[in-house]
C-alpha positions as CSV (number, residue, x, y, z in Angstrom):
1,M,35.2,-36.3,-44.9
2,L,34.8,-39.7,-46.4
3,Q,36.6,-42.7,-44.9
4,P,38.8,-44.7,-47.3
5,F,37.4,-47.9,-48.7
6,H,39.2,-51.2,-48.8
7,L,38.9,-53.3,-51.9
8,S,40.6,-56.6,-52.6
9,I,40.7,-57.9,-56.2
10,P,42.1,-61.0,-57.9
11,V,44.9,-60.8,-60.4
12,N,46.4,-63.6,-62.5
13,N,49.9,-62.1,-62.7
14,L,51.0,-60.4,-59.5
15,E,54.2,-58.7,-60.9
16,E,52.5,-57.4,-64.1
17,C,49.7,-55.9,-62.1
18,R,52.1,-54.5,-59.5
19,V,53.9,-52.6,-62.3
20,F,50.5,-51.4,-63.7
21,Y,49.1,-50.0,-60.5
22,R,52.5,-48.6,-59.3
23,D,53.9,-47.2,-62.6
24,I,50.9,-46.6,-64.9
25,L,48.3,-45.4,-62.4
26,N,51.0,-44.0,-60.0
27,C,49.7,-45.7,-56.9
28,E,52.1,-45.8,-54.0
29,E,52.9,-49.4,-53.0
30,G,52.5,-50.4,-49.4
31,R,52.8,-53.8,-47.7
32,S,53.2,-56.9,-49.8
33,S,54.0,-60.7,-49.8
34,N,54.5,-63.1,-52.6
35,H,50.7,-63.5,-52.9
36,W,49.4,-59.9,-52.5
37,V,50.3,-56.2,-52.7
38,D,48.7,-53.2,-51.0
39,F,48.4,-49.8,-52.9
40,N,47.3,-46.3,-52.0
41,F,44.6,-46.1,-54.7
42,F,43.8,-42.3,-54.7
43,G,43.5,-42.4,-50.9
44,H,41.9,-45.8,-50.6
45,Q,43.3,-49.2,-49.8
46,L,43.5,-51.5,-52.9
47,V,44.9,-55.0,-52.5
48,I,45.7,-57.2,-55.4
49,H,45.7,-60.9,-54.6
50,L,47.2,-63.6,-56.8
51,D,44.4,-65.8,-58.3
52,E,45.7,-67.7,-61.4
53,K,42.1,-68.9,-62.2
54,K,40.6,-65.4,-62.5
55,T,37.8,-65.2,-65.0
56,E,36.5,-62.4,-67.3
57,A,33.7,-59.9,-66.5
58,I,30.4,-59.4,-68.3
59,A,29.0,-56.2,-69.7
60,N,25.8,-54.1,-69.6
61,A,24.6,-51.3,-71.9
62,V,24.9,-47.8,-70.4
63,D,24.5,-44.6,-72.5
64,G,25.0,-46.6,-75.7
65,K,28.3,-48.1,-74.5
66,S,29.1,-51.7,-73.3
67,V,30.1,-51.2,-69.7
68,P,32.1,-54.0,-68.0
69,V,30.7,-55.5,-64.8
70,P,32.1,-55.7,-62.2
71,H,34.2,-52.6,-62.3
72,F,35.6,-50.1,-59.7
73,G,37.3,-46.8,-59.7
74,V,37.3,-43.3,-58.2
75,V,35.4,-40.1,-58.7
76,L,38.0,-37.4,-59.4
77,E,37.9,-33.7,-59.5
78,W,37.1,-32.4,-63.0
79,N,40.5,-31.1,-63.9
80,I,42.4,-34.0,-62.3
81,F,40.2,-36.4,-64.4
82,H,41.2,-34.7,-67.6
83,N,44.9,-34.5,-66.7
84,F,44.8,-38.2,-65.6
85,A,43.1,-39.2,-68.9
86,E,45.8,-37.4,-70.9
87,D,48.5,-39.1,-68.9
88,L,46.9,-42.5,-69.6
89,K,46.8,-41.7,-73.3
90,L,50.5,-40.9,-73.3
91,K,51.1,-44.3,-71.6
92,N,49.1,-46.0,-74.4
93,I,46.3,-47.4,-72.2
94,N,43.9,-49.5,-74.3
95,F,40.6,-48.0,-73.3
96,I,37.4,-50.1,-73.2
97,I,35.5,-46.8,-73.3
98,E,37.6,-43.7,-74.3
99,P,37.3,-40.6,-72.1
100,Y,34.0,-38.8,-72.9
101,I,31.1,-36.9,-71.4
102,R,28.3,-39.3,-70.4
103,F,24.6,-38.2,-70.1
104,E,25.6,-34.8,-71.6
105,G,23.0,-32.1,-70.8
106,L,21.1,-34.5,-68.4
107,V,21.0,-35.2,-64.7
108,G,24.2,-36.9,-63.7
109,E,26.3,-35.5,-66.6
110,Q,29.9,-36.8,-66.1
111,A,33.2,-37.4,-67.7
112,T,34.1,-41.1,-67.7
113,M,36.5,-43.6,-69.0
114,F,37.0,-47.4,-68.7
115,F,40.1,-49.6,-69.1
116,K,41.3,-52.9,-67.7
117,D,44.4,-53.8,-65.7
118,P,46.6,-56.6,-67.0
119,S,44.5,-59.3,-65.3
120,G,41.2,-58.0,-66.9
121,N,39.8,-56.1,-63.9
122,A,37.8,-53.2,-65.2
123,L,38.3,-49.7,-63.8
124,E,36.2,-46.7,-64.3
125,F,37.3,-43.2,-63.4
126,K,34.7,-40.4,-63.6
127,A,34.3,-36.7,-62.7
128,F,31.4,-34.3,-62.3
129,K,31.6,-30.5,-63.0
130,D,28.9,-30.3,-60.3
131,Q,29.7,-32.8,-57.6
132,S,26.1,-32.6,-56.3
133,Q,25.1,-34.6,-59.3
134,L,26.9,-37.7,-58.0
135,F,23.7,-39.2,-56.5
136,A,21.2,-37.1,-58.4
137,K,18.1,-38.8,-59.8
């Protein structure tokens, strides 16, 4: 069993991002102050910290798409990914990269999607039909 990771990210509007992670992504809120908020991010600890000077990310080409860097997210089970993607569509998420199958028919085939939080932090969620492909070359 994997241990949970801890990730701390900057946000330029604490309350707007609190609502996004809690109400849009359905992450349970934990401890907080007037400068940071903890969330249960799919079993991992995500902390958003107020940083009003946060800057935008860059992008790299992957599978013909412009992938934002940096980005973070979670590898979900196949069916959970697709249910989550449908839920996000119903909540009118503005996708950077719409949910699709990347590297179709190749090593590492995966479902993936990208979107940003209200502060411009890029998130990627992905899933593999065959979880053994996660680190395949």
